[in-house]
N, C-alpha and C positions, 0 to 999 in steps of 0.2 A: 245845080248839084250841091249837096251839102258838104261842107268841110268838116272833116272829123278831127277830133283832138287826139294826138298820139302822145302818150306820156313820155317824158324825157328819159326815163329808165329804159324804154324800149330800144332806143338807139345805143345806149351804153351796153345793153345785153347783146345786141347784134354785133357791135364792135368787139366785145369780149369773145364772142363765138368766132368771129373772123380772125382775130389775133391768135387764138388758141387752136385753130383748125389744123389738124394733122392728118396725113393720108392713112397711116397705120394699115388696116386691113382693107380699106376701100381700093377699088381700082382707080387709075388716074382719071378716067373720064368722070366717074362719080365724084371724085375729089374736086376736079375743076368745076363741075356743075354746081356743087355745093358752095364753093368759093364765089362763083359768079352770083349766085343767089344772095349770099350775105352782102356782097358789094352793092347789088341793086337795092336790097332792103335798107341798107345804111345810107343810101343816096350818095355814094362816093362817085365822083367823076373819075374816070379811069386816067391814070397816068402810067404809061407803060413800065417805067422803071420801078415804080412802087408795086404795081401788080405783079411783075416778075419776081420781085423780092419776096412778096407775101407767098406767092405760089411755090417758089423754091424752098422757102423756110419750112413748109409743111410736108414736103415730099420725103419719101424714104431715102436714106443716104445713098444706096446703091444706084438709084435712078438719078438723084440730084447731081452726082459727080459726073455722069455721062452727058448731061444736057445743059449745064450751067450757062454756056455762052450763046445760046440761041435766042432770037427774038421771040416775044410772047406767043404769037400764034403758032410758029414753028415749034416752040418749046412744048406746048400742050400736045400737039400731034406726035412729036418725037417721044414724049413720055408715055403716051398711049401705046406706041409701038414697042418701047423698051419693056 
């Protein structure tokens, strides 16, 4: 298998997209899928506290205030319901 060179700016761009990701008009499922995709592309190993923080920071405020204290998996499911 050939190893491909990935330019360093690619990871910077992915991290910028991840850091600036906001829910806005997306539904929660689409938002969480997009965040998971950026995490995978950036090669970030999941740490639950950091993932929860990133996820919550991009949610719309009315949803965020209702679900802040839940574990990550439950958090995504509850946000979808809300």
